[in-house]
NUKE-910418 format. One line per 8 residues: number of its first residue (from 1); for each residue z, x, y of N, C-alpha, C, O. Coordinates in pm, whole numbers, plus 50000, padded with zeros to 5 digits. Example, Ala and Ser with C-alpha at 12.3 -4.5 7.8 and 13.67 -1.06 7.14 Angstrom:
2
1	50780:51319:49431:50780:51230:49550:50780:51320:49670:50846:51424:49668  50708:51285:49775:50714:51367:49894:50787:51290:50003:50804:51341:50114
% end
This chain:
281
1	87995:67462:78417:88139:67432:78518:88261:67436:78464:88266:67388:78351  88388:67486:78518:88558:67496:78439:88598:67455:78583:88598:67518:78689  88631:67325:78552:88647:67224:78622:88878:67200:78610:88948:67180:78510  88934:67223:78818:89044:67189:78782:89024:67080:78831:88940:67042:78914  89160:66993:78740:89148:66879:78803:89322:66859:78872:89415:66877:78792  89357:66820:79030:89485:66808:79072:89468:66650:79136:89395:66583:79209  89577:66643:79063:89609:66480:79092:89602:66432:78971:89555:66320:78992  89627:66447:78785:89530:66434:78726:89631:66326:78618:89620:66277:78506
9	89734:66327:78734:89820:66215:78648:89815:66025:78685:89852:65918:78636  89712:66100:78850:89673:65947:78875:89547:65859:78815:89484:65907:78721  89522:65770:78852:89434:65665:78741:89310:65720:78699:89262:65708:78586  89235:65808:78841:89116:65874:78873:89113:66025:78792:89016:66077:78737  89252:66078:78804:89280:66175:78801:89313:66243:78623:89331:66353:78571  89309:66134:78591:89324:66103:78415:89179:66047:78376:89119:66086:78276  89133:65956:78462:89017:66002:78422:88857:66097:78358:88768:66079:78274  88907:66224:78484:88830:66342:78511:88892:66332:78292:88854:66270:78193
17	89006:66442:78324:89060:66462:78253:89039:66403:78084:89070:66489:78002  89005:66305:78040:89027:66215:77938:88834:66256:77918:88793:66277:77804  88713:66264:78063:88657:66264:78027:88548:66455:77958:88460:66478:77875  88636:66541:78062:88609:66655:78074:88636:66810:77920:88580:66907:77870  88800:66705:77913:88820:66826:77793:88898:66918:77812:88988:66937:77894  88844:66989:77706:88828:67094:77732:88838:67217:77833:88906:67318:77853  88668:67109:77912:88662:67235:78053:88711:67233:78175:88669:67301:78269  88874:67091:78182:88892:67177:78259:89055:67161:78261:89104:67081:78181
25	89125:67221:78331:89229:67220:78354:89332:67081:78457:89355:67075:78578  89360:67015:78376:89461:66904:78490:89612:66941:78524:89707:66970:78452  89599:66929:78651:89767:66963:78680:89816:66820:78717:89723:66748:78751  89961:66748:78718:89974:66654:78745:90044:66745:78911:90012:66858:78949  90131:66661:78969:90069:66636:79121:90227:66705:79117:90258:66774:79215  90356:66684:78974:90472:66779:79036:90415:66940:78937:90501:67028:78939  90320:66966:78880:90238:67097:78878:90227:67193:78912:90259:67311:78899  90110:67044:79025:90073:67166:79157:90077:67064:79255:90008:66963:79268
33	90193:67119:79338:90212:67010:79476:90116:67108:79632:90138:67199:79712  89998:67001:79593:89875:67010:79695:89923:67003:79910:89849:67017:80007  90075:66978:79900:90158:67003:80018:90248:67096:79996:90347:67092:80068  90240:67214:79885:90287:67328:79869:90184:67456:79896:90182:67528:79797  90072:67518:80035:89993:67590:79963:90001:67717:79929:89895:67775:79906  90135:67793:79916:90176:67841:79761:90137:67838:79579:90087:67908:79491  90180:67748:79596:90151:67629:79468:89983:67607:79400:89948:67574:79287  89902:67641:79524:89799:67556:79567:89668:67687:79520:89565:67694:79453
41	89774:67798:79627:89744:67899:79607:89716:67987:79423:89617:68028:79363  89849:67982:79395:89835:68064:79250:89799:67972:79150:89823:68014:79037  89726:67811:79157:89666:67752:79034:89587:67789:79063:89573:67875:78976  89456:67806:79165:89358:67879:79211:89296:67996:79124:89184:68015:79075  89442:68081:79127:89398:68233:79134:89378:68232:78984:89279:68283:78931  89484:68166:78914:89523:68173:78719:89393:68127:78663:89320:68174:78576  89386:68002:78754:89213:67963:78619:89152:67968:78684:89123:67848:78687  89055:68039:78802:88986:68056:78870:88870:67949:78824:88781:67992:78751
49	88867:67822:78859:88792:67720:78829:88649:67773:78909:88641:67831:79018  88579:67747:78848:88449:67658:78975:88480:67582:79058:88507:67624:79171  88485:67431:79023:88465:67299:79069:88665:67277:79119:88765:67335:79077  88659:67240:79153:88779:67196:79190:88788:67002:79244:88722:66957:79338  88877:66924:79164:88789:66803:79146:88967:66744:79232:89070:66710:79175  88939:66752:79371:89098:66629:79423:89079:66548:79454:89007:66490:79536  89196:66524:79341:89220:66384:79269:89364:66392:79322:89427:66334:79234  89464:66435:79427:89594:66398:79468:89575:66349:79553:89499:66389:79641
57	89691:66162:79558:89656:66128:79748:89789:65999:79755:89817:65910:79675  89836:66031:79861:89899:65940:79849:89885:65810:79900:89868:65798:80021  89891:65703:79821:89770:65586:79789:89840:65444:79831:89782:65335:79834  89959:65463:79858:90108:65319:79886:90044:65336:80006:90015:65436:80073  90021:65174:80025:89950:65189:80161:90000:65108:80290:89962:65107:80408  90086:65049:80230:90179:64957:80282:90338:65048:80321:90418:65037:80414  90331:65140:80194:90451:65242:80238:90405:65341:80356:90482:65399:80432  90319:65345:80356:90254:65488:80455:90313:65426:80631:90368:65493:80718
65	90289:65334:80632:90348:65284:80767:90435:65331:80806:90415:65433:80873  90540:65298:80791:90691:65391:80744:90670:65550:80739:90674:65649:80812  90644:65511:80598:90618:65685:80570:90504:65745:80577:90420:65772:80492  90514:65767:80718:90345:65833:80754:90360:65996:80715:90252:66053:80699  90479:66078:80699:90476:66204:80727:90430:66244:80587:90355:66342:80588  90460:66188:80452:90408:66155:80340:90280:66201:80332:90236:66306:80286  90199:66062:80408:90093:66030:80356:90048:66119:80379:89966:66170:80303  90095:66193:80538:89953:66340:80584:89990:66465:80584:89962:66563:80653
73	90082:66438:80461:90122:66585:80423:90037:66579:80255:89986:66678:80203  90039:66444:80195:89941:66477:80098:89786:66468:80145:89687:66540:80135  89817:66341:80201:89619:66356:80187:89540:66411:80345:89423:66378:80363  89618:66502:80463:89579:66521:80507:89625:66708:80514:89516:66766:80520  89709:66787:80514:89757:66846:80511:89723:66927:80367:89672:67038:80356  89760:66849:80278:89711:66906:80052:89615:66923:80111:89577:67037:80136  89521:66775:80165:89368:66849:80096:89257:67008:80258:89140:67041:80283  89408:67049:80315:89383:67158:80411:89438:67264:80303:89382:67374:80296
81	89538:67236:80225:89566:67371:80161:89456:67405:80045:89427:67520:80012  89402:67290:79993:89309:67339:79835:89226:67345:79906:89186:67439:79837  89098:67333:80040:89026:67391:80130:89015:67522:80142:88917:67596:80136  89157:67549:80165:89170:67727:80206:89227:67789:80045:89247:67911:80053  89237:67768:79993:89299:67801:79849:89129:67831:79844:89087:67947:79840  89039:67717:79845:88886:67734:79729:88811:67853:79842:88735:67944:79810  88845:67830:79940:88734:67888:80028:88790:68099:79995:88731:68203:79967  88897:68068:80016:88916:68213:79961:88914:68250:79827:88976:68355:79807
89	88862:68199:79724:88789:68196:79608:88688:68181:79622:88622:68262:79557  88606:68085:79702:88431:68103:79643:88451:67960:79543:88395:67950:79434  88540:67855:79601:88509:67742:79519:88491:67610:79542:88508:67553:79650  88458:67565:79448:88325:67419:79550:88445:67369:79519:88529:67420:79446  88454:67191:79623:88543:67132:79626:88520:67003:79617:88462:66958:79715  88559:66882:79486:88540:66716:79531:88617:66668:79606:88707:66752:79619  88638:66581:79666:88837:66492:79753:88684:66373:79756:88567:66368:79795  88798:66286:79679:88760:66192:79779:88847:66073:79822:88950:66043:79762
97	88805:66013:79921:88833:65939:80001:88847:65812:80038:88939:65760:79974  88783:65719:80132:88836:65592:80067:88771:65457:80224:88809:65449:80341  88698:65402:80170:88699:65316:80292:88773:65226:80346:88721:65114:80344  88929:65234:80420:89023:65227:80448:88950:65321:80602:88963:65268:80712  88878:65462:80587:88855:65469:80693:88771:65395:80825:88749:65439:80938  88729:65250:80754:88677:65152:80897:88780:65055:80914:88884:65025:80855  88694:65004:81049:88789:64924:81041:88774:64774:81032:88854:64693:81077  88618:64738:80945:88611:64658:80909:88573:64562:80998:88636:64457:80985
105	88485:64563:81089:88433:64492:81201:88305:64471:81194:88259:64366:81238  88194:64605:81115:88078:64579:81129:87997:64419:81048:87996:64347:80948  87959:64433:81134:87880:64229:81107:87765:64230:81024:87743:64137:80946  87691:64327:81035:87513:64371:81028:87534:64415:80899:87474:64363:80805  87596:64488:80887:87567:64477:80613:87720:64575:80653:87817:64581:80729  87641:64650:80521:87826:64737:80402:87745:64849:80525:87633:64878:80566  87925:64893:80551:87928:65027:80618:87834:65179:80546:87882:65219:80440  87765:65222:80575:87698:65393:80554:87737:65523:80612:87800:65552:80714
113	87696:65574:80543:87786:65749:80545:87748:65794:80745:87780:65896:80807  87657:65644:80803:87632:65718:80953:87708:65679:81082:87709:65713:81200  87780:65580:80992:87895:65451:81094:87995:65543:81119:87988:65649:81057  88110:65524:81215:88241:65601:81282:88257:65533:81254:88220:65416:81256  88385:65645:81183:88552:65590:81116:88575:65533:81192:88481:65533:81271  88684:65453:81237:88806:65363:81304:88861:65348:81168:88810:65294:81070  88978:65407:81183:89121:65382:81103:89171:65236:81137:89147:65219:81257  89215:65152:81096:89340:65082:81089:89456:65081:81094:89552:65064:81168
121	89434:65097:81020:89654:65171:80967:89671:65370:80904:89598:65469:80897  89781:65341:80879:89842:65489:80882:89745:65584:80768:89705:65700:80776  89725:65456:80637:89685:65474:80551:89541:65608:80519:89532:65712:80453  89455:65529:80605:89288:65527:80613:89283:65668:80740:89212:65764:80711  89379:65668:80909:89402:65789:80901:89422:65894:80865:89336:65979:80886  89546:65930:80795:89544:66017:80668:89466:66099:80627:89457:66222:80628  89396:65991:80580:89264:65948:80481:89171:66014:80571:89105:66076:80488  89114:66047:80701:89032:66048:80768:89056:66175:80795:88964:66246:80752
129	89183:66265:80874:89216:66355:80846:89199:66450:80775:89158:66558:80819  89238:66419:80594:89153:66471:80534:89031:66512:80468:89034:66620:80408  88932:66451:80469:88785:66435:80489:88763:66602:80610:88703:66695:80555  88818:66628:80783:88790:66598:80844:88826:66816:80782:88756:66917:80782  88947:66790:80749:88990:66906:80776:88953:66987:80614:88988:67096:80569  88858:66865:80552:88779:66968:80420:88642:67040:80498:88618:67161:80488  88554:66942:80581:88474:67028:80700:88502:67131:80763:88436:67229:80799  88652:67087:80779:88644:67286:80865:88633:67377:80822:88551:67468:80831
137	88764:67352:80740:88789:67504:80576:88663:67490:80510:88641:67606:80476  88604:67447:80486:88471:67461:80367:88350:67355:80394:88330:67261:80317  88280:67375:80497:88235:67337:80555:88062:67291:80480:87990:67193:80503  88041:67419:80380:87927:67403:80278:87926:67420:80124:87829:67445:80053  88078:67398:80084:88038:67334:79990:88216:67280:79916:88322:67328:79876  88139:67135:79938:88200:67050:79941:88176:66954:79853:88131:66993:79745  88196:66808:79869:88133:66684:79790:88316:66613:79877:88433:66652:79879  88233:66491:79938:88379:66381:80028:88337:66267:79991:88263:66208:80069
145	88386:66174:79804:88319:66092:79795:88414:65941:79840:88521:65908:79789  88321:65851:79972:88399:65736:79991:88453:65626:79842:88356:65611:79769  88544:65572:79803:88578:65477:79692:88654:65393:79786:88707:65421:79894  88643:65233:79687:88724:65175:79762:88715:65062:79637:88606:65018:79599  88851:65020:79576:88910:64860:79580:88908:64939:79395:88875:64870:79299  88944:65072:79383:88950:65154:79294:89067:65107:79139:89183:65068:79134  88950:65142:79022:89053:65087:78944:89032:65085:78747:88939:65019:78698  89145:65178:78641:89116:65233:78574:89207:65156:78487:89229:65036:78479
153	89273:65299:78401:89330:65354:78272:89436:65282:78324:89484:65189:78259  89496:65325:78478:89597:65366:78550:89680:65198:78586:89657:65090:78532  89806:65242:78725:89883:65134:78711:89906:65064:78863:89951:64957:78904  89822:65248:78952:89838:65177:79058:89668:65140:79097:89587:65198:79169  89661:65020:79015:89576:64908:79103:89539:64786:79116:89500:64720:79020  89543:64759:79187:89564:64601:79219:89483:64485:79089:89439:64379:79133  89470:64509:78954:89418:64487:78826:89533:64476:78810:89600:64374:78828  89566:64576:78777:89741:64599:78674:89853:64531:78782:89954:64496:78720
161	89861:64505:78917:89957:64430:78981:89910:64288:78957:89997:64201:78965  89776:64247:78926:89739:64072:78925:89787:64079:78752:89750:63970:78710  89823:64122:78686:89830:64043:78604:89983:64031:78513:90026:63959:78423  90049:64183:78620:90240:64130:78620:90261:63973:78676:90342:63890:78636  90127:63959:78818:90186:63885:78857:90179:63719:78825:90235:63618:78866  90044:63765:78695:90016:63634:78652:90084:63626:78529:90047:63536:78453  90207:63727:78481:90312:63699:78350:90408:63616:78496:90443:63508:78448  90447:63621:78607:90571:63633:78637:90600:63516:78760:90699:63483:78826
169	90488:63484:78753:90422:63318:78885:90313:63181:78822:90201:63162:78777  90409:63127:78849:90347:62990:78793:90173:62978:78859:90106:62903:78788  90102:63032:78966:89963:63065:79002:89970:63122:79080:90087:63111:79116  89883:63235:79190:89833:63292:79210:89800:63289:79383:89762:63185:79437  89818:63394:79443:89758:63330:79608:89681:63457:79633:89754:63556:79646  89524:63485:79646:89514:63654:79644:89390:63613:79807:89335:63504:79823  89376:63725:79897:89352:63703:79985:89190:63680:79973:89128:63741:79885  89108:63573:80079:88946:63582:80062:88870:63599:80168:88749:63580:80186
177	88985:63653:80261:88923:63696:80361:88906:63834:80375:88883:63853:80494  88905:63931:80319:88929:64050:80313:88790:64104:80168:88768:64071:80052  88763:64148:80214:88599:64174:80145:88582:64373:80087:88652:64446:80157  88525:64426:80006:88500:64538:79937:88421:64567:79776:88345:64496:79710  88452:64642:79763:88402:64624:79621:88451:64689:79564:88492:64791:79619  88474:64674:79436:88584:64702:79324:88499:64778:79238:88400:64748:79171  88573:64905:79260:88478:65031:79171:88571:65082:79111:88681:65116:79153  88509:65092:78965:88597:65173:78788:88603:65240:78821:88507:65267:78894
185	88732:65366:78810:88693:65501:78736:88628:65557:78692:88617:65675:78725  88533:65493:78576:88441:65532:78481:88275:65553:78622:88184:65635:78632  88309:65446:78691:88200:65510:78750:88202:65589:78874:88093:65592:78930  88296:65654:78931:88329:65700:78993:88293:65846:78919:88218:65925:78975  88359:65882:78774:88363:65989:78700:88234:66002:78685:88214:66121:78711  88105:65939:78652:87999:65968:78571:87921:65970:78710:87850:66071:78700  87902:65926:78805:87859:65954:78966:87857:66084:79047:87773:66154:79104  88028:66084:79017:88013:66283:79045:88016:66399:78949:87991:66516:78974
193	88059:66335:78818:87975:66489:78747:87833:66464:78777:87793:66573:78818  87692:66344:78782:87617:66360:78825:87554:66402:78944:87431:66417:78945  87650:66430:79084:87572:66489:79154:87596:66641:79125:87514:66725:79090  87726:66652:79149:87732:66788:79079:87621:66882:79036:87567:66986:79073  87613:66782:78931:87479:66833:78824:87339:66837:78953:87264:66934:78968  87336:66782:78987:87233:66787:79078:87221:66895:79208:87122:66946:79260  87345:66907:79234:87331:67038:79338:87411:66960:79478:87428:67030:79578  87465:66788:79481:87479:66752:79617:87604:66799:79686:87711:66812:79626
201	87584:66827:79840:87725:66852:79917:87680:66746:79962:87585:66670:79944  87841:66767:80076:87852:66662:80202:87919:66513:80134:87978:66489:80029  87880:66431:80244:87924:66279:80209:87884:66205:80150:87766:66198:80184  87912:66101:80038:87842:66019:80013:87979:65889:80004:88099:65880:80028  87892:65824:79966:88003:65672:79935:87975:65610:79797:87884:65534:79763  88038:65642:79753:88020:65592:79573:88126:65473:79571:88243:65461:79609  88025:65384:79506:88065:65247:79457:88029:65186:79380:87939:65250:79325  88042:65088:79330:87946:64999:79281:87894:64939:79404:87923:64947:79523
209	87758:64844:79296:87663:64750:79434:87686:64664:79432:87717:64602:79330  87682:64589:79629:87716:64457:79617:87875:64483:79709:87895:64572:79791  87953:64398:79675:88079:64326:79733:88156:64192:79672:88104:64097:79613  88264:64208:79696:88281:64026:79725:88426:64063:79772:88458:64171:79823  88538:63914:79734:88645:63939:79829:88740:63934:79769:88729:63875:79661  88875:63989:79804:88975:64017:79740:89033:63903:79601:89069:63929:79487  89020:63785:79670:89047:63656:79594:88917:63629:79465:88955:63556:79373  88779:63679:79457:88646:63608:79358:88706:63774:79270:88731:63709:79169
217	88728:63854:79248:88770:63999:79184:88861:63985:79129:88889:64043:79024  88942:63887:79198:89072:63876:79070:89062:63737:79014:89155:63710:78938  88956:63621:79036:88907:63568:78985:88822:63641:78847:88875:63610:78740  88768:63681:78842:88663:63743:78765:88732:63882:78679:88674:63939:78586  88890:63927:78742:88969:64048:78682:88979:63968:78547:88954:64015:78436  89028:63821:78579:89164:63696:78520:89076:63673:78378:89104:63688:78259  88952:63629:78453:88845:63569:78376:88794:63603:78231:88776:63555:78119  88778:63745:78323:88742:63913:78186:88821:63900:78083:88778:63868:77973
225	88952:63923:78108:89060:64000:78054:89118:63851:77980:89240:63850:77965  89029:63705:77924:89095:63586:77894:89198:63511:77926:89250:63431:77848  89255:63544:78107:89346:63488:78116:89362:63358:78196:89310:63375:78306  89420:63223:78183:89396:63146:78240:89520:63139:78362:89642:63157:78362  89425:63105:78457:89547:63108:78567:89475:63086:78661:89367:63141:78680  89575:62922:78798:89502:62890:78882:89544:63027:78958:89641:63098:78932  89411:63053:79098:89413:63177:79195:89319:63014:79317:89223:62937:79310  89454:63053:79430:89425:62971:79484:89400:63122:79637:89470:63219:79664
233	89264:63068:79703:89243:63086:79854:89344:63114:79932:89425:63023:79944  89376:63259:80016:89498:63226:80103:89424:63345:80194:89347:63419:80133  89443:63367:80327:89428:63461:80440:89562:63568:80423:89674:63544:80378  89508:63688:80475:89541:63833:80517:89662:63774:80524:89746:63772:80434  89670:63727:80628:89804:63678:80751:89889:63645:80731:89980:63648:80813  89910:63569:80545:89991:63503:80524:90050:63537:80456:90140:63474:80402  89996:63725:80423:90114:63798:80327:90194:63837:80465:90314:63811:80469  90140:63888:80561:90239:63921:80699:90321:64088:80660:90431:64129:80695
241	90185:64169:80555:90202:64268:80529:90245:64418:80644:90279:64406:80762  90240:64469:80615:90303:64613:80700:90172:64666:80762:90159:64668:80885  90061:64716:80668:89996:64797:80728:89849:64663:80686:89822:64623:80572  89790:64628:80794:89649:64557:80852:89608:64646:80802:89620:64766:80827  89518:64556:80672:89357:64634:80604:89229:64574:80715:89276:64506:80806  89131:64585:80716:88995:64581:80745:88934:64487:80685:88905:64505:80566  88900:64374:80747:88879:64234:80636:88716:64276:80589:88691:64224:80480  88624:64339:80631:88518:64308:80556:88509:64571:80561:88498:64650:80654
249	88522:64586:80434:88504:64752:80432:88481:64724:80370:88570:64688:80293  88263:64695:80306:88235:64697:80166:88133:64842:80266:88104:64837:80386  88106:64936:80186:88024:65043:80190:87894:65038:80089:87874:64974:79986  87807:65139:80170:87650:65070:80045:87682:65170:79970:87800:65200:79989  87623:65246:79882:87592:65305:79742:87432:65365:79797:87416:65485:79775  87374:65330:79830:87250:65293:79938:87175:65527:79926:87076:65572:79867  87244:65575:79979:87218:65744:79995:87286:65804:79872:87220:65881:79803  87364:65785:79851:87385:65886:79662:87291:65860:79576:87218:65947:79529
257	87283:65708:79543:87146:65646:79504:87055:65704:79489:86996:65746:79390  87041:65708:79592:86825:65791:79607:86914:65916:79624:86867:65974:79723  86970:65954:79599:86999:66095:79594:86965:66156:79490:86897:66259:79485  87025:66075:79371:87048:66096:79262:86964:65989:79186:87020:65961:79080  86894:65948:79196:86729:65881:79162:86827:65741:79038:86829:65744:78915  86881:65658:79114:86959:65604:78981:86969:65495:79067:86942:65490:79187  87025:65381:78966:87050:65244:78977:87273:65266:78961:87338:65325:78875  87301:65217:79040:87449:65227:79039:87491:65068:78966:87428:64971:79009
265	87609:65040:78842:87613:64936:78832:87632:64853:78929:87663:64906:79035  87621:64705:78928:87673:64612:79038:87800:64579:78969:87799:64511:78867  87927:64632:79029:88048:64566:79112:88080:64460:78981:88170:64495:78905  87986:64291:78946:88058:64301:78810:87977:64317:78693:88003:64209:78639  87926:64354:78643:87825:64375:78568:87986:64518:78532:88084:64483:78466  87977:64626:78575:88142:64717:78589:88236:64616:78522:88249:64580:78405  88303:64577:78651:88373:64496:78587:88362:64460:78458:88410:64553:78393  88322:64372:78383:88376:64289:78290:88303:64401:78132:88307:64380:78011
273	88235:64530:78225:88215:64645:78097:88318:64741:78044:88325:64790:77931  88414:64763:78173:88437:64860:78171:88607:64735:78168:88607:64640:78089  88697:64753:78238:88834:64665:78217:88837:64636:78075:88907:64722:78023  88783:64534:77965:88812:64570:77867:88888:64647:77803:88985:64627:77729  88804:64788:77859:88805:64926:77761:88973:64929:77808:89064:64933:77726  88995:64926:77966:89051:65028:78045:89189:64963:78025:89280:65045:78041  89256:64765:77978:89339:64738:77927:89329:64720:77848:89382:64610:77831  89268:64774:77710:89255:64799:77615:89235:64567:77556:89336:64509:77514
281	89146:64516:77564:89175:64375:77567:89012:64319:77510:88989:64199:77496
% end
């Protein structure tokens, strides 16, 4: 396969580029702006990939509440442009969405692919639009992977912010009433490539196994990186953030692991294994 990675300067796109090496062309958002249909068409026509990995995303959850135009342009219209170009040239698209398409009110267990989306913030709505546009434009030649609490070598993730806060503050306050699944970029790359090899199509939840609170994630991340810092549990409401978050949005990877006949690593196992690699500790 020949891959075109869009959004290659982000933490997920850069992880794909690192893994794929010479078998991919990796373009940053500056080199190929997905909101510009002409630029996307030119890139696809020039490189003629077998698969487009669309890692381009507007992922500033709080900023999206006021800058909703940018969020919908990248996460909605941008996906439509990628899908349109792929349809014209007969190319398969892998796109990455989010657990924030859910409202967090489910009580009987993690979300599955059969649960109905109901986003509670602009970011989640913009990502859901992207999913819908991809299905409309490219109904039979796509994979949509919903991921959550993504962390890796980049700086736009909770662990990086946590390290900065730890260096600046005498103690940390982290939400104990927000639950999801910390998922490494390594996990996403591993199982995306395996799914492509197996010929999977459609919608899947691609997350590590299990779930936790943001508070416990913070404590385990600091411990794994050898940092001693007091972390106090707090409630989401205390932070008064612009964007509402779903309180309980863990997703089950059961469908994907079943199709691939694998056991995807538990979030804590992966955290302890990958975090020192990602942060050079």
